[in-house]
Backbone as CSV, one residue per row, in Angstrom:
resi,resn,N_x,N_y,N_z,CA_x,CA_y,CA_z,C_x,C_y,C_z
1,MET,152.720,49.164,286.416,151.743,50.130,285.903,150.508,49.427,285.342
2,VAL,150.764,48.389,284.517,149.651,47.648,283.918,148.821,46.972,284.999
3,ARG,149.502,46.375,285.974,148.782,45.710,287.055,147.954,46.711,287.854
4,ALA,148.508,47.895,288.073,147.776,48.932,288.809,146.520,49.351,288.051
5,LEU,146.633,49.457,286.722,145.467,49.816,285.913,144.397,48.736,285.985
6,LYS,144.825,47.473,285.951,143.863,46.376,286.051,143.096,46.444,287.366
7,VAL,143.839,46.688,288.438,143.192,46.812,289.750,142.233,47.995,289.761
8,LEU,142.652,49.099,289.144,141.803,50.287,289.084,140.514,50.001,288.320
9,TYR,140.618,49.319,287.183,139.438,49.020,286.379,138.454,48.138,287.143
10,VAL,139.000,47.136,287.824,138.140,46.264,288.626,137.485,47.060,289.750
11,ALA,138.262,47.944,290.374,137.728,48.767,291.462,136.605,49.674,290.971
12,VAL,136.765,50.233,289.766,135.709,51.073,289.188,134.438,50.258,289.006
13,GLY,134.588,49.041,288.480,133.424,48.182,288.278,132.737,47.829,289.580
14,VAL,133.524,47.467,290.579,132.957,47.124,291.885,132.270,48.336,292.503
15,GLY,132.887,49.510,292.339,132.277,50.733,292.856,130.940,51.027,292.197
16,LEU,130.879,50.854,290.871,129.613,51.058,290.157,128.561,50.060,290.620
17,LEU,128.990,48.814,290.818,128.056,47.785,291.268,127.503,48.115,292.652
18,ALA,128.388,48.585,293.532,127.945,48.973,294.874,126.963,50.135,294.810
19,ALA,127.232,51.092,293.923,126.332,52.238,293.762,124.965,51.798,293.255
20,VAL,124.954,50.817,292.361,123.681,50.311,291.830,122.854,49.682,292.942
21,PHE,123.484,48.804,293.716,122.730,48.107,294.759,122.367,49.024,295.920
22,ALA,123.049,50.157,296.025,122.673,51.136,297.050,121.350,51.813,296.710
23,GLU,120.947,51.730,295.428,119.722,52.382,294.973,118.491,51.494,295.076
24,VAL,118.684,50.213,295.392,117.553,49.280,295.400,117.594,48.415,296.652
25,GLU,116.474,47.756,296.911,116.405,46.770,297.982,116.729,45.407,297.379
26,PHE,117.786,44.774,297.890,118.206,43.510,297.287,117.122,42.447,297.384
27,ALA,116.389,42.442,298.486,115.328,41.441,298.646,114.291,41.570,297.534
28,GLU,113.967,42.807,297.174,113.000,43.033,296.098,113.572,42.582,294.759
29,VAL,114.835,42.897,294.532,115.491,42.489,293.287,115.507,40.970,293.171
30,TRP,115.880,40.313,294.261,115.973,38.854,294.240,114.606,38.208,294.025
31,SER,113.585,38.749,294.671,112.238,38.183,294.520,111.755,38.274,293.080
32,LEU,112.215,39.285,292.363,111.859,39.414,290.949,112.698,38.472,290.084
33,ALA,113.986,38.423,290.350,114.894,37.631,289.513,114.556,36.145,289.536
34,VAL,114.165,35.630,290.712,113.896,34.189,290.813,112.620,33.783,290.087
35,LEU,111.821,34.764,289.671,110.607,34.443,288.916,110.935,33.778,287.581
36,VAL,112.120,34.040,287.079,112.515,33.451,285.790,112.572,31.936,285.887
37,GLY,113.116,31.431,286.994,113.159,29.995,287.201,114.108,29.271,286.260
38,ALA,114.245,27.958,286.496,115.148,27.151,285.678,114.660,27.053,284.239
39,GLY,113.341,26.925,284.071,112.786,26.823,282.720,113.026,28.076,281.910
40,GLY,112.783,29.225,282.537,113.009,30.487,281.844,114.470,30.688,281.509
41,MET,115.353,30.310,282.449,116.787,30.454,282.190,117.215,29.561,281.034
42,ALA,116.637,28.360,280.963,116.960,27.455,279.857,116.560,28.072,278.518
43,VAL,115.397,28.715,278.487,114.943,29.370,277.255,115.906,30.485,276.863
44,LEU,116.331,31.287,277.842,117.250,32.393,277.563,118.606,31.883,277.082
45,ILE,119.058,30.769,277.649,120.337,30.199,277.220,120.238,29.687,275.787
46,VAL,119.110,29.065,275.447,118.906,28.591,274.072,118.902,29.773,273.103
47,LEU,118.234,30.855,273.489,118.216,32.055,272.648,119.626,32.592,272.438
48,TYR,120.384,32.668,273.530,121.744,33.184,273.421,122.613,32.256,272.575
49,ALA,122.405,30.944,272.733,123.163,29.982,271.936,122.878,30.172,270.450
50,PHE,121.622,30.439,270.117,121.254,30.692,268.721,122.004,31.914,268.192
51,GLY,122.012,32.976,268.987,122.744,34.177,268.589,124.234,33.925,268.480
52,PHE,124.758,33.084,269.361,126.196,32.799,269.350,126.580,31.996,268.112
53,VAL,125.694,31.108,267.677,125.944,30.363,266.439,126.008,31.329,265.258
54,ILE,125.080,32.279,265.228,125.092,33.296,264.169,126.402,34.076,264.204
55,ASP,126.803,34.479,265.411,128.030,35.256,265.572,129.248,34.454,265.117
56,SER,129.255,33.162,265.442,130.363,32.298,265.032,130.414,32.165,263.515
57,PHE,129.234,32.100,262.890,129.195,31.977,261.432,129.682,33.257,260.754
58,THR,129.348,34.412,261.334,129.845,35.668,260.749,131.365,35.727,260.831
59,TRP,131.920,35.209,261.923,133.382,35.157,262.039,133.957,34.183,261.021
60,GLN,133.291,33.034,260.842,133.724,32.062,259.845,133.738,32.686,258.450
61,MET,132.758,33.528,258.163,132.700,34.196,256.862,133.875,35.151,256.664
62,ALA,134.444,35.633,257.774,135.594,36.538,257.685,136.899,35.795,257.450
63,MET,136.872,34.464,257.549,138.056,33.651,257.265,138.032,33.324,255.779
64,ALA,138.682,34.151,254.995,138.570,34.057,253.536,138.970,32.693,252.986
65,GLY,139.921,32.023,253.611,140.391,30.746,253.089,139.726,29.533,253.691
66,VAL,138.660,29.747,254.452,137.996,28.651,255.160,136.653,28.347,254.501
67,PRO,136.334,27.068,254.270,135.040,26.732,253.660,133.882,27.020,254.613
68,LEU,132.743,27.386,254.050,131.563,27.678,254.871,130.764,26.397,255.076
69,ASN,131.319,25.494,255.888,130.633,24.238,256.169,130.420,24.064,257.665
70,ALA,129.654,23.035,258.031,129.302,22.810,259.433,130.526,22.471,260.283
71,ARG,131.489,21.792,259.682,132.683,21.410,260.434,133.434,22.636,260.926
72,TRP,133.643,23.598,260.034,134.356,24.809,260.432,133.491,25.711,261.310
73,LEU,132.178,25.644,261.142,131.297,26.414,262.030,131.436,25.913,263.459
74,TRP,131.489,24.594,263.641,131.655,24.020,264.973,133.005,24.418,265.569
75,ARG,134.029,24.435,264.729,135.343,24.860,265.202,135.319,26.327,265.637
76,ALA,134.728,27.174,264.802,134.648,28.599,265.139,133.847,28.806,266.417
77,PHE,132.780,28.038,266.577,131.932,28.135,267.767,132.735,27.823,269.022
78,LYS,133.458,26.713,269.006,134.220,26.303,270.187,135.328,27.300,270.518
79,VAL,136.036,27.741,269.493,137.128,28.695,269.725,136.585,30.010,270.261
80,ARG,135.454,30.448,269.726,134.839,31.684,270.229,134.398,31.523,271.676
81,MET,133.893,30.358,272.020,133.482,30.104,273.402,134.647,30.330,274.359
82,VAL,135.800,29.778,274.002,136.985,29.936,274.855,137.438,31.393,274.866
83,GLY,137.448,32.018,273.702,137.877,33.410,273.622,137.019,34.339,274.448
84,GLU,135.712,34.073,274.490,134.817,34.942,275.250,135.086,34.883,276.746
85,VAL,135.575,33.746,277.223,135.937,33.658,278.645,137.012,34.693,278.956
86,PHE,138.045,34.740,278.134,139.136,35.700,278.343,138.674,37.133,278.083
87,ASN,137.822,37.328,277.096,137.313,38.675,276.817,136.550,39.245,278.001
88,ASN,135.878,38.377,278.744,135.054,38.842,279.856,135.816,39.018,281.156
89,VAL,136.911,38.300,281.323,137.615,38.390,282.608,138.842,39.287,282.555
90,MET,139.271,39.670,281.348,140.468,40.505,281.229,140.105,41.942,280.876
91,PRO,140.683,42.929,281.598,140.431,44.342,281.281,141.245,44.784,280.072
92,ALA,140.847,44.293,278.891,141.616,44.590,277.675,140.680,44.979,276.549
93,ALA,139.694,45.815,276.867,138.746,46.314,275.866,138.024,45.185,275.147
94,GLY,137.765,44.085,275.875,137.087,42.968,275.247,137.925,42.269,274.198
95,MET,139.259,42.496,274.246,140.149,41.918,273.234,141.110,40.904,273.850
96,GLY,140.960,40.633,275.135,141.894,39.728,275.796,141.871,38.321,275.242
97,GLY,140.723,37.914,274.699,140.616,36.565,274.169,141.011,36.430,272.721
98,GLU,141.280,37.551,272.042,141.581,37.478,270.613,142.888,36.733,270.321
99,PRO,143.983,37.000,271.054,145.198,36.207,270.818,144.983,34.722,271.106
100,VAL,144.143,34.431,272.088,143.843,33.032,272.418,143.149,32.353,271.243
101,LYS,142.208,33.057,270.624,141.500,32.489,269.477,142.450,32.235,268.310
102,ALA,143.325,33.180,268.039,144.296,33.002,266.956,145.211,31.816,267.240
103,MET,145.603,31.663,268.499,146.484,30.558,268.877,145.778,29.213,268.724
104,LEU,144.515,29.132,269.151,143.769,27.876,269.043,143.538,27.491,267.581
105,LEU,143.212,28.472,266.752,143.011,28.191,265.330,144.283,27.645,264.692
106,ASN,145.417,28.197,265.089,146.691,27.753,264.528,147.114,26.397,265.085
107,LYS,147.005,26.252,266.384,147.510,25.055,267.056,146.686,23.815,266.738
108,HIS,145.369,23.975,266.660,144.496,22.807,266.516,143.904,22.626,265.121
109,TYR,143.894,23.695,264.314,143.258,23.581,263.000,144.151,24.036,261.848
110,GLY,145.390,24.405,262.167,146.356,24.722,261.127,146.124,26.025,260.390
111,LEU,145.301,26.908,260.938,145.074,28.202,260.292,146.210,29.149,260.675
112,GLY,146.865,29.745,259.687,148.001,30.619,259.955,147.651,31.777,260.872
113,TYR,148.641,32.219,261.628,148.403,33.317,262.565,147.936,34.581,261.844
114,ARG,148.507,34.853,260.678,148.126,36.077,259.968,146.678,36.003,259.497
115,GLU,146.301,34.856,258.946,144.920,34.712,258.490,143.954,34.735,259.669
116,GLY,144.340,34.073,260.758,143.490,34.076,261.940,143.338,35.467,262.526
117,THR,144.446,36.197,262.602,144.396,37.562,263.135,143.566,38.469,262.245
118,ALA,143.723,38.331,260.932,142.930,39.143,260.002,141.443,38.866,260.179
119,SER,141.086,37.593,260.356,139.672,37.250,260.534,139.113,37.836,261.824
120,ILE,139.951,37.910,262.853,139.514,38.481,264.127,139.256,39.979,263.982
121,ILE,140.159,40.679,263.291,139.964,42.114,263.048,138.721,42.344,262.201
122,LEU,138.553,41.520,261.162,137.375,41.644,260.303,136.100,41.348,261.082
123,GLY,136.152,40.313,261.926,134.982,39.974,262.729,134.595,41.096,263.670
124,ARG,135.598,41.729,264.267,135.328,42.866,265.156,134.712,44.022,264.371
125,THR,135.228,44.279,263.177,134.683,45.355,262.336,133.244,45.070,261.953
126,ILE,132.972,43.844,261.540,131.614,43.444,261.153,130.652,43.637,262.316
127,ASN,131.064,43.237,263.505,130.202,43.398,264.680,129.938,44.861,264.995
128,MET,130.966,45.699,264.864,130.790,47.120,265.167,129.865,47.800,264.161
129,VAL,130.035,47.480,262.873,129.174,48.087,261.850,127.728,47.655,262.052
130,SER,127.516,46.368,262.308,126.152,45.878,262.522,125.557,46.444,263.809
131,GLN,126.403,46.665,264.813,125.911,47.265,266.055,125.459,48.700,265.826
132,VAL,126.156,49.419,264.957,125.719,50.776,264.615,124.303,50.739,264.049
133,LEU,124.048,49.813,263.134,122.711,49.693,262.542,121.673,49.367,263.610
134,PHE,122.030,48.460,264.503,121.124,48.084,265.591,120.832,49.278,266.498
135,LEU,121.875,50.020,266.855,121.706,51.171,267.739,120.913,52.290,267.072
136,VAL,121.127,52.498,265.779,120.388,53.546,265.065,118.889,53.279,265.149
137,ILE,118.489,52.036,264.935,117.066,51.688,265.036,116.574,51.882,266.467
138,GLY,117.385,51.438,267.433,116.992,51.575,268.832,116.825,53.015,269.255
139,PHE,117.760,53.870,268.850,117.681,55.261,269.271,116.700,56.069,268.436
140,ALA,116.356,55.564,267.255,115.246,56.167,266.512,113.949,55.930,267.280
141,ALA,113.833,54.734,267.870,112.665,54.431,268.704,112.666,55.291,269.963
142,VAL,113.859,55.523,270.525,113.966,56.412,271.692,113.478,57.810,271.329
143,TRP,113.928,58.312,270.183,113.580,59.668,269.762,112.079,59.812,269.498
144,ALA,111.461,58.744,269.010,110.032,58.791,268.697,109.157,58.551,269.924
145,SER,109.771,58.173,271.036,109.015,57.867,272.248,108.748,59.133,273.052
146,ASP,108.056,58.953,274.172,107.772,60.086,275.056,108.732,60.119,276.246
147,LEU,109.916,59.537,276.066,110.923,59.555,277.123,111.441,60.974,277.327
148,PRO,112.001,61.277,278.501,112.481,62.635,278.791,113.504,63.137,277.774
149,GLY,113.504,64.437,277.538,114.400,65.036,276.558,115.863,64.830,276.874
150,HIS,116.239,64.915,278.172,117.650,64.754,278.521,118.125,63.334,278.223
151,PHE,117.233,62.355,278.383,117.581,60.968,278.078,117.826,60.805,276.581
152,LYS,116.960,61.432,275.783,117.126,61.384,274.325,118.441,62.039,273.906
153,GLY,118.759,63.174,274.536,119.988,63.878,274.195,121.222,63.050,274.488
154,LEU,121.252,62.413,275.663,122.389,61.567,276.019,122.507,60.382,275.065
155,ALA,121.353,59.834,274.665,121.356,58.701,273.742,121.968,59.093,272.403
156,VAL,121.599,60.255,271.909,122.125,60.721,270.621,123.632,60.954,270.704
157,VAL,124.088,61.585,271.786,125.525,61.842,271.953,126.297,60.525,271.987
158,GLY,125.788,59.567,272.750,126.441,58.267,272.830,126.481,57.558,271.493
159,LEU,125.370,57.630,270.765,125.305,56.990,269.450,126.306,57.613,268.484
160,LEU,126.376,58.940,268.457,127.305,59.623,267.551,128.754,59.275,267.882
161,ALA,129.061,59.169,269.167,130.423,58.811,269.573,130.768,57.398,269.107
162,PHE,129.810,56.490,269.229,130.066,55.112,268.808,130.211,55.019,267.291
163,ILE,129.382,55.764,266.564,129.491,55.787,265.102,130.859,56.312,264.681
164,ALA,131.323,57.367,265.355,132.635,57.940,265.032,133.747,56.926,265.286
165,ALA,133.675,56.221,266.414,134.697,55.226,266.737,134.702,54.093,265.712
166,THR,133.515,53.666,265.298,133.412,52.597,264.305,133.973,53.044,262.959
167,ALA,133.657,54.277,262.562,134.158,54.809,261.288,135.681,54.891,261.295
168,ILE,136.247,55.343,262.405,137.708,55.438,262.516,138.336,54.051,262.410
169,PHE,137.736,53.078,263.107,138.266,51.712,263.100,138.225,51.116,261.693
170,PHE,137.124,51.353,260.973,136.977,50.802,259.625,137.918,51.484,258.634
171,TYR,137.916,52.806,258.627,138.713,53.521,257.631,140.212,53.454,257.918
172,ALA,140.578,53.191,259.161,141.995,52.966,259.455,142.493,51.738,258.702
173,GLN,141.605,50.748,258.532,141.958,49.554,257.760,141.867,49.839,256.261
174,ARG,140.760,50.455,255.865,140.480,50.659,254.437,141.514,51.569,253.779
175,LEU,142.043,52.534,254.533,142.999,53.495,253.979,144.449,53.140,254.300
176,ARG,144.641,51.949,254.882,145.994,51.474,255.208,146.745,52.465,256.101
177,ILE,146.071,53.017,257.074,146.699,54.019,257.937,147.843,53.418,258.746
178,ALA,147.680,52.158,259.175,148.745,51.522,259.957,150.018,51.398,259.127
179,SER,149.870,50.980,257.864,151.041,50.858,256.985,151.679,52.215,256.726
180,ALA,150.846,53.212,256.451,151.366,54.548,256.159,152.099,55.126,257.361
181,THR,151.515,54.950,258.544,152.155,55.458,259.760,153.468,54.734,260.022
182,GLY,153.445,53.406,259.850,154.660,52.630,260.068,155.764,53.021,259.104
183,THR,155.407,53.235,257.839,156.399,53.652,256.841,156.995,55.007,257.200
184,TRP,156.146,55.935,257.622,156.619,57.270,257.998,157.570,57.191,259.182
185,LEU,157.212,56.383,260.183,158.078,56.248,261.349,159.375,55.535,260.987
186,GLY,159.271,54.574,260.055,160.453,53.815,259.670,161.518,54.657,258.996
187,ARG,161.144,55.802,258.475,162.113,56.697,257.839,162.943,57.454,258.864
188,ARG,162.500,57.466,260.108,163.258,58.152,261.160,164.404,57.248,261.610
189,ARG,165.581,57.765,261.586,166.757,56.944,261.866,166.678,56.295,263.242
190,TRP,166.120,57.020,264.206,166.068,56.470,265.561,164.971,55.416,265.723
191,LEU,164.172,55.209,264.653,163.140,54.176,264.705,163.314,53.141,263.591
192,GLU,164.538,53.022,263.083,164.773,52.117,261.963,164.478,50.660,262.315
193,ARG,164.513,50.338,263.599,164.280,48.949,263.998,162.876,48.460,263.643
194,ILE,161.925,49.387,263.550,160.558,48.939,263.268,160.410,48.467,261.828
195,ASN,161.424,48.703,260.987,161.356,48.208,259.612,161.218,46.690,259.573
196,ASP,161.709,46.034,260.626,161.622,44.575,260.675,160.176,44.090,260.784
197,VAL,159.303,44.923,261.325,157.908,44.492,261.492,156.971,45.150,260.480
198,LEU,157.511,46.086,259.691,156.655,46.789,258.734,156.024,45.846,257.720
199,HIS,156.785,44.827,257.301,156.224,43.926,256.292,155.057,43.127,256.854
200,HIS,155.068,42.869,258.174,153.931,42.189,258.803,152.704,43.102,258.801
201,ILE,152.921,44.381,259.083,151.815,45.343,259.085,151.234,45.478,257.684
202,ARG,152.125,45.580,256.693,151.653,45.723,255.314,150.892,44.476,254.864
203,ASP,151.390,43.313,255.267,150.714,42.068,254.896,149.312,42.014,255.491
204,MET,149.190,42.440,256.749,147.873,42.445,257.391,146.936,43.420,256.696
205,ASP,147.437,44.594,256.382,146.612,45.572,255.667,146.143,45.020,254.321
206,GLU,147.040,44.336,253.619,146.681,43.773,252.315,145.598,42.709,252.457
207,ARG,145.685,41.909,253.501,144.662,40.880,253.730,143.300,41.515,253.987
208,LEU,143.289,42.582,254.783,142.030,43.259,255.094,141.437,43.909,253.849
209,ILE,142.280,44.624,253.105,141.809,45.291,251.886,141.302,44.269,250.874
210,ARG,142.013,43.147,250.763,141.611,42.109,249.813,140.227,41.558,250.164
211,PHE,139.960,41.404,251.447,138.636,40.912,251.854,137.554,41.931,251.511
212,TYR,137.815,43.200,251.832,136.811,44.240,251.579,136.526,44.426,250.088
213,THR,137.537,44.213,249.244,137.360,44.471,247.809,136.974,43.230,247.014
214,GLN,137.457,42.056,247.444,137.208,40.837,246.677,136.122,39.951,247.274
215,ASN,135.712,40.242,248.486,134.680,39.434,249.146,133.551,40.326,249.663
216,ARG,133.116,41.252,248.826,132.093,42.201,249.262,130.790,41.507,249.621
217,GLY,130.460,40.461,248.865,129.236,39.717,249.167,129.282,39.109,250.549
218,ARG,130.409,38.500,250.885,130.582,37.927,252.225,130.502,39.014,253.288
219,PHE,131.138,40.143,253.007,131.172,41.233,253.982,129.762,41.730,254.287
220,VAL,128.976,41.975,253.248,127.610,42.472,253.435,126.745,41.417,254.119
221,ALA,126.872,40.153,253.694,126.083,39.082,254.301,126.446,38.904,255.772
222,ALA,127.736,39.033,256.085,128.174,38.901,257.472,127.608,40.022,258.337
223,ILE,127.559,41.236,257.796,126.974,42.356,258.538,125.494,42.097,258.804
224,ALA,124.783,41.574,257.800,123.355,41.283,257.964,123.136,40.228,259.044
225,LEU,123.958,39.188,259.040,123.827,38.142,260.051,124.198,38.660,261.439
226,ALA,125.236,39.475,261.504,125.632,40.048,262.794,124.531,40.952,263.342
227,PHE,123.861,41.676,262.452,122.723,42.501,262.868,121.630,41.618,263.463
228,LEU,121.385,40.468,262.839,120.392,39.529,263.367,120.771,39.079,264.770
229,ASN,122.068,38.877,264.997,122.532,38.485,266.327,122.224,39.560,267.365
230,TRP,122.442,40.832,267.009,122.099,41.910,267.941,120.595,41.913,268.218
231,ALA,119.797,41.642,267.183,118.342,41.611,267.361,117.925,40.489,268.305
232,VAL,118.667,39.384,268.294,118.374,38.281,269.213,118.508,38.757,270.658
233,GLY,119.433,39.685,270.901,119.567,40.254,272.245,118.306,40.964,272.682
234,ALA,117.656,41.669,271.757,116.387,42.333,272.071,115.296,41.307,272.337
235,VAL,115.319,40.201,271.589,114.352,39.121,271.826,114.558,38.541,273.223
236,GLU,115.813,38.414,273.625,116.118,37.903,274.966,115.507,38.805,276.041
237,ILE,115.637,40.115,275.876,115.023,41.054,276.819,113.508,40.880,276.823
238,TYR,112.927,40.800,275.645,111.469,40.658,275.501,110.971,39.408,276.234
239,VAL,111.651,38.282,276.044,111.246,37.027,276.677,111.484,37.078,278.184
240,ALA,112.636,37.594,278.594,112.955,37.666,280.022,111.939,38.507,280.776
241,MET,111.486,39.592,280.168,110.510,40.452,280.833,109.168,39.752,281.028
242,ILE,108.842,38.835,280.147,107.618,38.040,280.334,107.764,37.167,281.570
243,TYR,108.907,36.502,281.698,109.143,35.656,282.867,109.211,36.477,284.149
244,LEU,109.685,37.710,284.051,109.766,38.577,285.230,108.407,39.153,285.619
245,GLY,107.400,38.872,284.817,106.050,39.324,285.139,105.763,40.756,284.747
246,HIS,106.618,41.348,283.921,106.431,42.729,283.466,106.683,42.802,281.953
247,PRO,105.813,42.208,281.163,106.031,42.205,279.709,106.101,43.613,279.131
248,VAL,106.961,43.775,278.134,107.110,45.052,277.440,106.921,44.807,275.948
249,SER,106.721,45.877,275.204,106.621,45.748,273.754,107.999,45.417,273.187
250,PHE,108.017,44.882,271.962,109.304,44.554,271.356,110.118,45.817,271.087
251,ALA,109.432,46.919,270.788,110.130,48.194,270.575,110.841,48.629,271.853
252,ASP,110.162,48.480,273.000,110.791,48.831,274.275,111.963,47.899,274.583
253,ALA,111.800,46.617,274.256,112.893,45.662,274.472,114.108,46.047,273.636
254,TRP,113.857,46.519,272.421,114.953,46.954,271.536,115.653,48.181,272.123
255,ILE,114.864,49.109,272.663,115.441,50.303,273.291,116.307,49.911,274.483
256,ILE,115.787,49.022,275.324,116.522,48.590,276.515,117.851,47.951,276.123
257,GLU,117.803,47.062,275.146,119.025,46.385,274.710,119.998,47.367,274.066
258,SER,119.489,48.324,273.317,120.353,49.321,272.672,121.118,50.131,273.709
259,VAL,120.412,50.626,274.714,121.059,51.422,275.756,122.071,50.580,276.522
260,ALA,121.677,49.352,276.865,122.574,48.477,277.621,123.853,48.184,276.840
261,GLN,123.722,47.910,275.546,124.898,47.590,274.740,125.788,48.805,274.517
262,LEU,125.183,49.977,274.367,125.984,51.186,274.184,126.811,51.479,275.432
263,ILE,126.181,51.376,276.598,126.903,51.635,277.846,127.959,50.562,278.083
264,ARG,127.624,49.322,277.753,128.604,48.243,277.902,129.816,48.497,277.010
265,SER,129.588,48.990,275.804,130.696,49.306,274.895,131.551,50.435,275.453
266,ALA,130.898,51.428,276.058,131.633,52.555,276.634,132.483,52.122,277.823
267,ALA,132.045,51.067,278.507,132.775,50.573,279.682,133.687,49.412,279.301
268,PHE,134.279,49.490,278.109,135.096,48.400,277.576,136.263,48.024,278.474
269,PHE,136.744,48.966,279.283,137.932,48.719,280.096,137.621,47.951,281.377
270,ILE,136.348,47.795,281.712,135.957,47.079,282.927,135.697,45.618,282.579
271,PRO,136.340,44.674,283.255,136.108,43.260,282.959,134.629,42.897,283.052
272,ALA,134.094,42.318,281.967,132.692,41.898,281.885,131.720,43.053,282.107
273,ALA,132.221,44.285,282.020,131.387,45.478,282.245,130.654,45.399,283.579
274,VAL,131.319,44.824,284.583,130.715,44.695,285.914,130.360,46.073,286.457
275,GLY,129.165,46.220,286.910,128.691,47.499,287.431,128.119,48.385,286.344
276,ALA,128.789,48.438,285.198,128.307,49.274,284.089,127.026,48.694,283.495
277,GLN,127.018,47.373,283.278,125.817,46.746,282.724,124.649,46.875,283.688
278,GLU,124.914,46.654,284.967,123.850,46.790,285.965,123.352,48.228,286.029
279,GLY,124.294,49.173,285.938,123.911,50.582,285.941,123.083,50.950,284.731
280,ALA,123.404,50.345,283.585,122.642,50.619,282.360,121.196,50.178,282.514
281,PHE,121.001,48.975,283.033,119.636,48.484,283.229,118.897,49.302,284.283
282,LEU,119.612,49.682,285.346,119.002,50.527,286.373,118.526,51.840,285.769
283,LEU,119.374,52.452,284.946,119.045,53.740,284.335,117.852,53.636,283.404
284,VAL,117.923,52.721,282.455,116.880,52.667,281.431,115.544,52.207,282.009
285,PHE,115.567,51.291,282.971,114.311,50.850,283.578,113.720,51.937,284.462
286,SER,114.567,52.705,285.129,114.069,53.810,285.954,113.350,54.831,285.091
287,VAL,113.908,55.103,283.907,113.316,56.091,283.007,112.061,55.557,282.334
288,MET,112.109,54.280,281.903,111.022,53.740,281.095,109.878,53.156,281.913
289,THR,110.195,52.568,283.076,109.153,51.894,283.862,109.001,52.449,285.269
290,GLY,109.970,53.247,285.692,109.911,53.746,287.062,110.243,52.682,288.085
291,GLY,110.769,51.541,287.631,111.091,50.433,288.528,112.558,50.056,288.481
292,PRO,113.411,50.731,289.234,114.841,50.403,289.213,115.137,48.974,289.655
293,ALA,114.360,48.456,290.605,114.582,47.082,291.068,114.361,46.089,289.938
294,LEU,113.396,46.371,289.088,113.131,45.507,287.939,114.327,45.498,286.987
295,GLY,114.934,46.662,286.799,116.106,46.744,285.935,117.273,45.947,286.478
296,VAL,117.515,46.038,287.784,118.617,45.292,288.386,118.319,43.798,288.354
297,ALA,117.041,43.438,288.511,116.663,42.026,288.401,116.966,41.499,287.001
298,MET,116.655,42.307,285.986,116.968,41.923,284.609,118.474,41.756,284.434
299,ALA,119.246,42.643,285.057,120.704,42.547,284.986,121.201,41.259,285.640
300,LEU,120.603,40.879,286.773,121.003,39.645,287.448,120.691,38.423,286.595
301,VAL,119.539,38.449,285.947,119.165,37.337,285.066,120.183,37.197,283.939
302,ARG,120.559,38.319,283.352,121.554,38.267,282.271,122.905,37.804,282.799
303,ARG,123.282,38.241,283.996,124.549,37.799,284.573,124.536,36.287,284.798
304,ALA,123.395,35.763,285.247,123.297,34.319,285.470,123.476,33.566,284.160
305,ARG,122.850,34.067,283.113,123.004,33.435,281.794,124.452,33.521,281.323
306,GLU,125.091,34.672,281.528,126.488,34.846,281.136,127.395,33.889,281.900
307,LEU,127.103,33.695,283.194,127.926,32.808,284.012,127.859,31.378,283.491
308,VAL,126.649,30.924,283.174,126.491,29.572,282.621,127.288,29.437,281.334
309,TRP,127.211,30.458,280.490,127.896,30.411,279.198,129.408,30.428,279.370
310,LEU,129.895,31.223,280.311,131.337,31.283,280.555,131.857,29.960,281.117
311,LEU,131.058,29.292,281.935,131.461,27.985,282.456,131.559,26.965,281.324
312,LEU,130.630,27.032,280.384,130.703,26.154,279.216,131.955,26.466,278.393
313,GLY,132.258,27.757,278.243,133.463,28.150,277.521,134.718,27.656,278.208
314,ALA,134.729,27.724,279.545,135.880,27.231,280.298,136.041,25.724,280.115
315,ALA,134.912,25.011,280.009,134.968,23.565,279.778,135.593,23.263,278.414
316,PHE,135.204,24.019,277.396,135.827,23.856,276.077,137.325,24.161,276.156
317,GLY,137.675,25.183,276.934,139.079,25.532,277.095,139.874,24.406,277.723
318,ALA,139.273,23.733,278.712,139.948,22.611,279.361,140.173,21.465,278.377
319,VAL,139.193,21.244,277.502,139.336,20.194,276.484,140.482,20.530,275.536
320,TYR,140.545,21.784,275.098,141.634,22.198,274.205,142.992,22.059,274.893
321,ALA,143.043,22.422,276.182,144.311,22.359,276.911,144.821,20.926,277.028
322,ALA,143.884,19.975,277.112,144.273,18.572,277.256,144.554,17.901,275.917
323,ARG,144.179,18.566,274.822,144.337,17.983,273.493,145.698,18.364,272.910
324,PRO,146.426,17.403,272.355,147.728,17.733,271.746,147.551,18.594,270.506
325,ALA,148.569,19.377,270.202,148.510,20.234,269.020,148.449,19.390,267.763
326,ARG,147.902,19.986,266.726,147.761,19.284,265.448,149.125,18.998,264.831
């Protein structure tokens, strides 16, 4: 069943990708994409690396027992690099690399599985909350623009759905819903076996609550830094459009990135959001510039940057695989 779902998710992505390229002339898309060149791609990779360092530091801040120094930042950076490879190739809601990250932290740096897992959940929460802030600004710009009304309506619906999902994810932790549900189920005689794992659930909830209540400064600072990372994505769009020969305002770049990230989040079940990301760029560029080929070219440029980054992550993974455990 699981294997069938994986095949289905990949098929959906491939189908979306085929639909995107059916709407454009590939020769035109390619002629635009190559305008970026090696120099432009290097600039985009440096920009993404800067954002990735910020993202790694926000995750480091979620590790309550870890010092905020350069040594641990480098460790978090490398582990995240490897984790992102799995997050992008596995149809697991972008969570396929999370167990890998927890394992690497434990095996090579002695960080306990519970603390590592808690930091991963906290890091995901921080990213989602900061993404809400980023999207709110982006869709406020959409609402203030002269874009079609139906586009604005869809944007608002998507934003509200994402805000609701983020609120549920956060308050499920804050209100200890997992512990409460587990305790309720544990009282059922036919589910008494889960009592063996209830203490693990309660321990995780306590770690999360302790961070939210005792490390509020870290939590707020991490959200601010994560927001900066999302903004770097808009800068990447802004710079890439200059290389593509169609410069846009920074406000438009923010709108483009907001729509792309929202659709990518909605397509969480598709590995690397294949087809969905391309469709997002096709949609938003068609509405904003009337040039669908330009949107697909932008998508190809981003895919090229992602491929380079994933290869670097795979290289880090190979180094970890060859290194003996601590």
